[in-house]
C-alpha positions as CSV (number, residue, x, y, z in Angstrom):
1,M,110.0,56.0,-42.2
2,K,109.8,59.8,-43.1
3,M,112.3,61.1,-45.7
4,R,114.2,64.4,-45.3
5,S,112.9,65.7,-48.5
6,S,109.6,65.1,-50.4
7,S,111.5,65.3,-53.6
8,R,113.0,61.9,-53.0
9,R,109.5,60.3,-53.1
10,R,108.6,62.2,-56.2
11,Y,111.8,61.2,-57.9
12,S,111.3,57.6,-56.7
13,N,107.7,57.3,-57.8
14,S,108.4,58.5,-61.4
15,S,111.5,56.3,-61.7
16,S,110.2,53.1,-60.1
17,E,107.7,52.7,-62.9
18,R,110.4,52.6,-65.4
19,L,112.3,49.9,-63.5
20,T,109.8,47.3,-64.6
21,R,110.6,47.7,-68.1
22,K,114.4,47.3,-67.8
23,S,116.6,44.3,-67.2
24,K,118.3,43.4,-63.9
25,W,121.4,45.8,-64.5
26,G,120.1,48.3,-67.0
27,S,118.7,48.8,-70.5
28,E,120.3,46.5,-73.1
29,K,119.1,48.9,-76.0
30,I,121.5,51.7,-74.9
31,D,125.2,51.3,-75.0
32,P,126.6,52.4,-71.6
33,I,130.0,53.4,-73.1
34,E,128.2,55.9,-75.3
35,L,126.4,57.3,-72.3
36,W,129.6,57.6,-70.3
37,T,131.4,59.3,-73.3
38,R,128.8,61.8,-73.6
39,Y,128.7,62.5,-69.8
40,Q,132.5,62.9,-69.7
41,R,132.5,65.3,-72.7
42,D,129.5,67.2,-71.2
43,P,128.7,66.5,-67.5
44,S,125.3,68.2,-67.8
45,D,122.2,67.3,-65.8
46,S,120.6,65.7,-68.9
47,N,123.5,63.5,-69.7
48,R,123.7,62.5,-66.1
49,N,120.0,61.7,-66.0
50,E,120.5,59.3,-68.9
51,L,123.0,57.4,-66.9
52,V,120.7,57.4,-63.9
53,E,117.9,56.0,-66.1
54,H,120.2,53.3,-67.4
55,Y,121.4,52.1,-64.0
56,L,118.1,52.5,-62.1
57,P,117.6,48.7,-61.8
58,I,120.7,48.6,-59.5
59,V,118.9,50.8,-57.0
60,R,115.7,48.7,-57.0
61,Y,117.7,45.4,-56.9
62,T,119.7,46.6,-53.9
63,A,116.7,48.2,-52.1
64,E,114.6,45.0,-52.4
65,R,117.4,42.9,-51.0
66,M,117.8,45.2,-48.0
67,A,114.0,45.5,-47.5
68,A,113.8,41.8,-47.0
69,T,115.9,42.2,-43.7
70,L,114.1,45.3,-42.4
71,P,110.8,45.8,-40.5
72,Q,107.6,46.1,-42.6
73,S,107.3,49.7,-41.4
74,V,110.2,50.6,-43.7
75,E,108.7,51.2,-47.1
76,L,110.5,50.0,-50.2
77,D,109.9,53.4,-52.1
78,D,111.8,55.2,-49.2
79,L,114.8,52.9,-49.7
80,I,114.7,53.5,-53.4
81,S,114.5,57.3,-52.9
82,A,117.7,57.1,-50.7
83,G,119.4,54.8,-53.1
84,L,118.8,57.0,-56.1
85,F,120.9,59.8,-54.4
86,G,123.6,57.2,-53.9
87,L,123.5,56.4,-57.6
88,I,123.8,60.1,-58.5
89,E,126.9,60.5,-56.3
90,A,128.5,57.3,-57.8
91,I,128.0,58.7,-61.2
92,K,129.6,62.0,-60.3
93,S,132.5,60.4,-58.6
94,F,133.2,57.4,-60.8
95,D,136.4,57.3,-62.9
96,L,136.4,55.1,-65.9
97,D,140.2,55.1,-66.2
98,R,140.5,53.0,-63.0
99,G,139.2,50.0,-64.6
100,V,136.6,49.1,-62.0
101,K,133.1,48.0,-63.0
102,F,130.5,50.7,-62.4
103,K,127.8,48.2,-61.3
104,T,130.0,47.0,-58.5
105,F,131.0,50.5,-57.5
106,A,127.4,51.8,-57.7
107,S,126.0,48.9,-55.8
108,W,128.2,49.8,-52.7
109,R,127.5,53.5,-53.0
110,V,123.6,52.9,-53.3
111,R,123.8,50.5,-50.3
112,G,125.9,53.0,-48.3
113,A,123.3,55.8,-49.1
114,I,120.5,53.6,-48.0
115,L,122.2,52.7,-44.7
116,D,123.1,56.4,-44.0
117,D,119.5,57.4,-44.5
118,L,118.3,54.5,-42.2
119,R,120.7,55.7,-39.5
120,H,119.8,59.3,-39.9
121,N,116.0,58.5,-39.4
122,D,116.6,56.0,-36.6
123,W,115.4,57.3,-33.2
124,V,117.5,54.8,-31.3
125,P,121.1,55.7,-30.6
126,R,123.6,53.8,-32.6
127,L,125.4,52.6,-29.6
128,V,122.2,51.2,-28.1
129,R,121.5,49.5,-31.5
130,T,125.0,47.9,-31.5
131,K,124.6,46.7,-27.9
132,A,121.2,45.2,-28.7
133,T,122.5,43.4,-31.7
134,K,125.4,42.1,-29.6
135,L,122.9,40.9,-27.0
136,E,120.8,39.1,-29.5
137,K,123.7,37.2,-31.0
138,L,124.9,36.3,-27.4
139,L,121.5,34.9,-26.5
140,F,121.4,32.7,-29.6
141,Q,124.9,31.5,-28.9
142,A,124.3,30.8,-25.2
143,E,121.1,28.8,-26.1
144,A,123.0,26.7,-28.7
145,D,125.9,26.0,-26.3
146,L,123.7,25.2,-23.2
147,G,120.8,23.6,-24.9
148,R,118.4,25.9,-23.0
149,P,117.8,29.5,-22.5
150,A,120.6,31.1,-20.5
151,T,119.9,32.7,-17.1
152,D,120.6,36.4,-16.4
153,L,123.6,35.4,-14.3
154,E,125.1,33.2,-17.1
155,L,124.6,35.9,-19.6
156,A,126.2,38.5,-17.4
157,S,129.2,36.2,-16.9
158,M,129.6,35.7,-20.7
159,M,129.4,39.3,-21.3
160,G,131.7,40.2,-18.4
161,V,129.2,42.7,-16.8
162,S,127.2,42.9,-13.7
163,I,123.5,41.7,-13.4
164,K,122.5,45.4,-13.2
165,A,124.3,46.5,-16.3
166,L,122.8,43.4,-18.2
167,R,119.3,44.2,-17.1
168,T,119.9,47.9,-18.1
169,L,121.1,46.7,-21.4
170,M,117.9,44.5,-21.8
171,H,115.7,47.4,-21.1
172,E,117.5,49.6,-23.7
173,A,117.4,46.8,-26.3
174,N,113.6,46.5,-25.9
175,A,113.3,50.0,-27.1
176,T,115.0,49.2,-30.4
177,T,112.0,47.2,-31.8
178,I,108.9,49.3,-32.9
179,C,105.9,48.4,-35.1
180,S,103.4,50.6,-37.0
181,L,99.9,50.7,-35.7
182,N,98.7,50.8,-39.3
183,E,100.1,47.3,-39.9
184,A,97.8,44.3,-40.0
185,A,97.7,42.4,-36.7
186,T,98.3,39.1,-38.4
187,D,99.9,37.9,-41.8
188,N,96.3,38.0,-43.1
189,Q,96.2,41.1,-45.2
190,D,92.4,41.6,-44.4
191,A,93.1,41.5,-40.7
192,S,92.4,44.5,-38.6
193,C,95.2,47.1,-37.9
194,R,97.1,46.9,-34.6
195,G,95.8,50.3,-33.6
196,D,92.2,49.0,-33.9
197,L,92.8,46.3,-31.3
198,I,94.2,48.6,-28.6
199,E,91.7,49.3,-25.8
200,D,91.0,52.9,-25.1
201,T,91.0,53.0,-21.3
202,R,89.7,56.6,-21.3
203,I,86.3,55.5,-22.5
204,E,83.9,53.8,-20.2
205,D,82.5,50.3,-21.2
206,P,79.1,51.2,-22.7
207,T,77.7,48.0,-21.3
208,L,78.3,49.1,-17.8
209,D,76.5,52.4,-18.4
210,M,73.5,50.4,-19.8
211,H,73.4,48.1,-16.8
212,R,73.7,51.0,-14.4
213,K,70.6,52.6,-16.1
214,D,68.7,49.3,-15.9
215,V,69.5,48.9,-12.2
216,M,68.5,52.5,-11.6
217,A,65.2,52.1,-13.4
218,A,64.5,48.8,-11.6
219,V,65.2,50.0,-8.1
220,T,63.4,53.4,-8.5
221,K,60.3,51.9,-10.2
222,E,58.2,51.8,-7.0
223,L,59.4,55.1,-5.6
224,N,57.2,58.2,-5.8
225,L,58.4,61.2,-8.0
226,R,60.1,63.2,-5.2
227,E,62.1,60.1,-4.0
228,R,63.1,59.3,-7.5
229,M,64.3,62.9,-8.0
230,I,66.5,62.6,-4.9
231,V,68.1,59.4,-6.1
232,M,68.7,60.7,-9.6
233,L,70.0,64.0,-8.5
234,Y,72.4,62.6,-5.9
235,Y,73.8,59.5,-7.7
236,S,73.4,60.5,-11.3
237,D,73.9,64.2,-11.3
238,E,76.2,64.2,-8.2
239,L,74.5,67.1,-6.5
240,T,75.0,67.6,-2.7
241,M,72.2,67.5,-0.3
242,K,72.0,71.2,0.0
243,E,71.7,71.6,-3.8
244,I,69.0,69.0,-4.1
245,G,67.1,70.7,-1.3
246,L,67.3,74.1,-3.2
247,T,66.1,72.2,-6.4
248,L,63.1,70.6,-4.7
249,G,62.4,73.4,-2.3
250,L,63.3,71.2,0.9
251,S,65.7,71.9,3.7
252,E,69.0,70.1,3.7
253,S,68.1,68.0,6.9
254,R,64.8,66.9,5.2
255,V,66.7,65.7,2.1
256,C,69.0,63.8,4.3
257,Q,66.1,62.1,6.1
258,L,64.4,61.2,2.9
259,H,67.7,59.8,1.5
260,T,68.3,57.6,4.5
261,R,64.8,56.3,4.3
262,I,65.0,55.7,0.5
263,I,68.4,53.9,0.9
264,G,67.0,51.6,3.5
265,R,64.1,50.6,1.3
266,L,66.3,50.1,-1.8
267,R,68.7,47.8,0.1
268,S,65.9,45.6,1.2
269,R,64.5,45.5,-2.3
270,L,67.8,44.9,-3.9
271,G,68.5,42.0,-1.6
272,R,65.3,40.3,-2.8
273,R,66.1,40.9,-6.5
274,Q,69.8,40.1,-6.7
275,D,69.2,37.3,-9.4
276,E,67.1,39.6,-11.5
277,L,69.8,42.5,-11.5
278,A,72.9,40.3,-11.7
279,V,75.2,40.9,-14.7
280,T,75.6,37.9,-17.0
């Protein structure tokens, strides 16, 4: 997931290193009341940053819990980056006089900021995502009730839609699941990436080219030089009869006669050597 600003990652990377040295909800060596008092007296960036440093573990704790339910393509550092901005907004808008615990208030604001960022970077429309979630829940419920996978007709009846509308929804729901080609193809960390296992259909199989050359060498071995040139120019270089004639100094009709004669001989020879030239 790409963030809207590179500053988020820089802020996250420098801050995440400090998180390992703190407790679950903040440093116990600093009195938060003192930090809040200083911030209320002087809401400067430096005083605000001290509060951010103190409550950083809230961001990591929330981000780690949310990351456990998200695809592997969503990086934890990206979630922390989004959550940090939610923490900053929580500090700016928090009112001590209301008697609400800041940890509770900040947790909801951090979670909300992460969700907003995920929605902003989600390429699937929100309505489609909602329908896909509803369909997934319905599939589990139908299978639990029926003791077997439900048919399209049964699902359509349960949802109160037509078969066509159900299949349209299924097609849209399939587009909501993506994976990174850089991820490992299996749970083994040493496994190849998914992208390495995708066949490139634009590239010809090298074994076919090698076999073609072997066949060409075998069938033309007993031809003379001119006959071999005609075969190579026509089938390998894909020249026309006229172009071959100009290359060899022959008329087009003569090239055609020689080509017909050569093909007849090669067919007879290939028939006798099928086993030798067969691909194994």
